[in-house]
N, C-alpha and C positions, 0 to 999 in steps of 0.2 A: 465572120468576125461577128461577136455580139455587140449589139448597139442598143442602147437607152433601156437596158433591163430594168426590172423593179428592185427597188432597194428593200430588203426583208427587214421587218421590224424585230426588234428585240423582245424575247420573251418576259424579259423584266421591265419592260417600258412604263409599264402603268406602276410600277413600284419605285420610278425614278426620283420623282420628288421626295418620298419618305426616306429613301436611303440617302439622298443628298443632304437632306436635314440632319440625319444622324450623323453623316461624316463630317458636317461643318460643327455640329455641337460636341461631337467626340471624336477628333481626329486621328485617336490610337486605337479605335475600335477595330475587331478583328471581324473577318467575313463569318466566322462560326457564330458571333454574337448578333450580328445582323440577321442570319439565317435563324436564330433562336427567337428574335424579335418578331420577323416577319411571320413565324409559324404560330405565335402566341395571338398576333393581331388579325391575321388573315387566314380564314378556313380554306381558302381556295388554291393556296400555294401548292404548286406541284413541280418544281424546278430542282435539279440536281444541285448540290453544293459547288461544283465545279464550275457550272454555269453561272452561279452566283459570283463565283471569286473572279471570274474573266469579267463579268459586268461590273462589279466594283472597281477593278482594277482600270477599266476603261473609263469609268467616271471619274476615279482619282486623277488620271492623265488627262483628260478632257477638261475639268474644271480646276486644274492645278491644286488638288487638294492631298499632298503627299502625306503619307504615315511618318509621323515622327519616330526617330530612332532613339529609344530609351535605353540608357544602359542599366543594368541590373546592379542593384548595390546589395552587398551580402559581407559578412564578415564569419569566420570560422568561429565556432562557439567551444568553450573548454568542455573536455571530455567530461561525462557525468558519470558517477558511480555505477556499477553494475545493477541493472533493473530500473534506472532512474528514466531513461530516454529510449523512446519506440519511434520508429518510422513507420508510417501508415501509408499505402496506396491503395486507390480504387480504381475500379475497372468495370466495364460492361461489353458483354459480346452477345450478339445475335446468332445462334445455332439452331440448325435442323432437328427437330424431334420426330421420333418415331411414327407420329400420326400423319406426317408430311407437311406440318407447318413449322412455324419458328417458336422458339423460346428465348426469351432474353436472360443471360446469366449476370448477376452482379457479384462481383469478386472484391475480397479485401485481402490484401497480404500485408504482412507484419514482420519487422525485424528489429530485435533489440540491439542496442548500439554496440555493446560488447560481444553479440554474436558475430560481427562482420570480422573481427580481429581472429587471425590464427595463431 
């Protein structure tokens, strides 16, 4: 039986205060936003996004900082005449290239509103 083992420290423990500050100032902040902020402000950051998600969830539970549930408000818009309304989606993907490295592809897709109708 194991007795009195060491308690492991969390990889993100030295970011705890700043993450808590952001969670208190912006209760609806996402883990992706926290990850972006940390990468912007700290050059030594080298933790995976999943690890950050688990740590943020741990902090939210420990310090009773629940993420508010916001309902999305939207309404249908009137159909526009042909050629007036365009839906645009952006994406990016990292792919292997022929030299053994990676290349970032940036993609934009568009659809005219009337092109969706059959």
